[in-house]
Structure formats: C-alpha cells, structure tokens
N, C-alpha and C positions, 0 to 999 in steps of 0.2 A: 846572395845579397843583391838587392835591386840596384839598377844603375844610379838612381839618385842618391842612394845610401853610399855607394862607392865614391861618388863625386863629393859628397859631404866629407867623407873620410879624407880624401885628397886635399880638399880646400882647408880643412881644419888643421892640417899639419903644415900647410904651405906658409912661407913667410912673405910671399908676394903674389902678384897675379899669376894665374895659370891659364894658358891659352886653351881655347876650345879644341884646337887642333891637337895639342898635347894630350888633353883628356880623352879625346876620341881615339887617339892612337894607343894610349895606355890601356883603355878599357875595351878596345876592339869593337867600337860602335860608331855610328855615323855622327856627323856634326849636328844633324837634326835631332838625334836621340839625346845628345848633350843638351841642346836648347830646351827640349821637353822636360828633361830631368831638372834643369835649373828652375824652370817654372813650377815644377812639383815641389821643390824645396821651398820656394817663395810662398806657395800656398800653405805650407806648414809652419810659416812664421820665421823662416831662416832669411836673414837679410844678406843679400849678395850684391856686391858692387861689380858692374860690368862696364868695361871700357874697350872701345874699338882698337884693334891691333894689340891689345894687352891681355884680354881674357876676363877671368872671373876671380874675385877675392871675397872670402867670407868676412862679413862685417859684424854680424851679431846673430844670436840664436843658435840653437842646436837641435839635434835630431836623435831620437832613440834608435839604437842599433842592436836589435836582439841577438843577431849572430855574433857580433863582437863581444857582447856581454857573456854569451854562452861559451865562447872560446876562452875567455879569461877565467870563468868561474867553474866550468864543468857542469853547469846546470842546464836543464832543458828550459828554454825561454820562449814564452808565448806572448805575442803583442796584440792587443785589441785596441784599435784606434777609435772605437765607439763604445767604450766600456761604461756600464752604469756603476760597476764596482769591481775591483780586482779580487775582492773576497768572493763575490759571486762567480767571477771567471774561474777562480780556483776550484770552487765547488762543482761547477759545470765540468771542469777538466777531470775531476775525480769521477764523476758520473760517466764521463766518456771513456774512462779507462786510462787516462794519462798517468804515467808512472811518476813517482817522486825521485829525486828532488827536482821540483819544477817551479819556475818563477814566472808569474803573470804580471805583465807590464801594461800601463796605459798612459797616454799623454795627459788625460784628464779623466774625470768621472762625473757622470750625470746624477748619480744617486749615492754619493759618498756618505759613509756612516762610520762613526767612531765608537768609543765606549758608550754604553747606555743608549745605543742607537741614535746618538746625536748626529745631525748632519754637520758637515764642515765645508768650508770654502775650497773649491777645486776649480780654479780658472782654466781656460782653454790651453794656456801656455805657461811655462815656467815652473811647473811642479813635477815631483816624482811620486808616482802612485804604483805600488807593487805589492804582491802577495806571494809568499813562499809556501809551497806545499811540501810537507814532510810526512813520513809514515813511521812514527817511533815504535809502535807495537809494544808499548810499555804500560804498566799500571799507572794510574794517575799520580800516585804518591811517589813514583820513581821518575817522573818527567823532569827534565832540566827546566830551570826558570827561563824559558825562551824570551819572555819580554825583557828581562834584565840583560840577557846576553846580546840581544839585537840592539838594545839601547846603547850598550857599551860599544858595540861594533860600529854604530853610526858615529858616535863621538870620536872614536879612534880613527875612522876613515876620514872624517872632516879634518881632523888635525893632521893626519898623514899627508893629505893632498894640499891643504891650504895654510896650515899653521894656525887656523882659527880654533880657539877653545870654546866648547859649548858645555852645557851642564844638563843634568837629568833631574826632573821633578818626579818623585815617586808617584806612580810606578812606571809610567810609559810616555812621558813627555820630554822632548828635547828643547832646551831654551838657549837662546843667544841673548845675553844680557837679561832684560826683564820680559822678553817676548818669546812666545812659543813658536818654534820653526818646524817641529816634526812631532808626530804621534805614532803610536804602535797599537795595533789591535790583534790579540792572539786568540784564536778560536780552536776548540778541540772537538773532534767527532769520535765518540766511543763505540766500541764493538761490544754489544751487550752479551753476546755468547761467550767471549773470551775474557771479558772484564778488563780489557786494555784500551788504551787510546790508539785508535787506528790511524787517525789523520790529525795533523796540526796545520793550521793556516795562519801564518804570521803576516799581517797587513801593515804596511808602512806608507805614511804620507809625509812628504818633505816639501816645504816651501823653498825651492831652490833659487829661483830668480823671479820674484814677484814684486815689482817696484811699488805697487799700490794695492791697498785692501779696502773693502767697504768700510764706511764710517764707523759702524758698530764693532769692527774688528781691529782697526788701525792702532789702538792703544795696547792690544794684547797679543796680536799676531805679528810675526816678523818673517823675514826672508834671510836665508843664508847669504845671498848676494843682493845688493840693491843697485849695483851697476854691472856692466858687462862682466860675467864670471871669468875667472882665470882658468877654470876647468870646465868640462862639459858634464852633462848628467850621466853619460855612460861611464865616465871615469869614476864618479862617486858610487853609482850603483854597483859596479864590479868590485870596488874596494870594500864596500860594506859587506857584501856576501863572502868575499875572500876572507875577511876578518872573522866573520861568523863561523865559517866552515873550517878554518885552519887554526884559529887561536885556541889556546887552552881555556877551558871554562873558568878555571881559577883566576887566570889573568884578566879575563873580561869581567868577572865578578869584582875583583879588586879595583878595576878601572871604574866600574859603576859607582862604587862607594867613594872613590876619589873625586868623582865629578858630580856627586850628589848635591843638589841645591838645598836639601832639607836637613841633613844630618847636623846635629848640634844646634838647630834653630827651632824657634817656637812655631808650631803649626796649629791650624784650626781644622776640625773635622766633625762630621755628624756621627753620633752613636746613640742608637735607640731613641731617635727623635730629638736628641739634645745636641746643641753646638758646644763642643768642648775644645779646650786648648791643652797642648802638651809639648814636650820637647822631643824631637826625633833623635833617638840615640843609636840605632843600628838598623841595618838591612840584613835579613837572613838569606841564606842561599835558597830557601824555599820561596823567596820573593816577598815575605812578610816584613812589615815595618814595625820595629819596636819603638814604642813611645813611652816617655816617663810622665805620668800624670800626678796629681796631688795625692792620689791614693795608691800609687805604685806603677809597676810596669805593665803595659798592655800591648798585645799583638794586633796589628791591623793587617788583615789578609786581603781586603778589598775596600772599595769605596773611593772617595776623593778627598784630597787634602789641599789646603792652601797655606801659604806662608802668612804669619801674622804681620810681619814687616819685611820689606825687601832690604 
C-alpha cells in the first residue's frame, strides 16, 4: 500500500488531528514524505485540514483502497485511475491471463456504457465503478441469475452499513425514492467448443456521493448521499461483494423480490413494436418477470419496463 493510502486510512479512523511527526513515525517515513502524500491526497479530491502544531484532519472525500478491499473480500483487486470502462478493464484482464475471481475498480470512467450500449454520467469523483470477473464454466441455462443476486447484494449492503432502504426496478436498477442511484450490466463470454459460459463480467455503477447532476438527469438520477457520507466507498464495495460471495442465493433472491419496485404494480413495456400495460406479478429465479395482461400471463426475459404511476 502506498504512503498516501496508508495516511488516508489513518486519518479516516482518527477522531482528531494527527501530527505529521506521529504519522512519519508510525509509517517509518520522513516528514517530507508525509507532506508529499498529503498533497497527493488533495489532488485526488480528499479535503484535509492542516493546522500548525496540530497536524492533519480528514474533512471530506475518500480514496479507493484496492488492497484493503482485497483483504476483506478475498478477491484479486485491480485499480485503473484512467479507465474508459471497467468492463473493458476486465476483458483486458482476461486476455492478459488474470485469474478469477477478480474485481476491477475505477474512480471514474471516460466511456461508461450501460444496457443497450447507453452512455451514462460518470463524474470524476463521487461514484463507484467496478466489474467482477468470474469463470462459471456452466451451460447458459444453468447459470445463476447474477444480475438479480448482485442487485440484492447492493440493497443489503446499503442497509447493513447505513440503515437506508433502497429498491430494485426489474431487472438491474437500484432506486432511492424515485431516483436511480445504481445500475448493473452483466456480460457473458461463451466457449464454443465446450458449449459453456467461460467468463461472466458483472459491471456495477453506483452514485455514491454526487451532490449535483446535469440538468437533463437531475429529475431521474440520484445519489446515495447528498452530504458528507457516513461511510466511505471502500466500506460499501467490500460489503457488497462479501454479501454476493457468502450469502445463500435463495436469501438474495427473496430479498430481491422483497425490495422490488414493480411487483404488484402496473407497468408499461414494448412488445413486438407495441406499447403495452400489465401488472407485474412475480420474478422467477431465471430472472424473468411474469406479468398479467388482459389476455393472460406473459414472461418478460429482456427489454425495459417503466412504472405507469409512482
């Protein structure tokens, strides 16, 4: 772990100022190295109060700490400070021979893409952008519903750490109130020779602490925190993947349904070029949504839905 990362860890747990002398002694580096590390933290958006004869105090902001996340989750964690997309980072990692389970992190993304190749807002600071690479080696019809499981893991993690309740709009969006705060993109890479899915890449984007959005998004995009967060991004990242890796699939599936925004409500969707309305009645373990229409029950396996009324 780099010196500035170690200093961030120390300051994030301190209840008062920590002197440069104490930091230098604890980390076994010079006072000059401490000063340089503080400046590096400030360059990355961390706000630090500095007072003569008292030292340093963390005021706002946080820093991604790959080693700390790896220690808590058991995952191999890769951090790319200039990522265009963590999905692409994961694919490049696969080509480079990185083994799974591996997590690819970025503080931002310059070419972020969601479902249907849509771009999404990824500011320089305040977001969580990550992709998990797994090697299931299973036929497609035997794959777990990864999108559902990670959605439930996110909802569970947020509640565990903050007490905040969020909900899930089928199939892959996390909402706080009426605003989307997170999305999931799951991609599969098949092995033609064996007929199995060789690689799964689960991409997650979370608006962690983004106080302002562009005008065209401010009515529909939200942030988990709108003032200084009570936790840092490392806490939430580690909790999400610990939930995903250690929870029973049945428990996460039940949690998904419990926090569904759509079950029992009227929805709108496109089918064969027509806009239809129906009532969402169930989510299957395969990830499909059962809806009741005027002509009977229909399964939706893909596409996009919206609520008729909030």
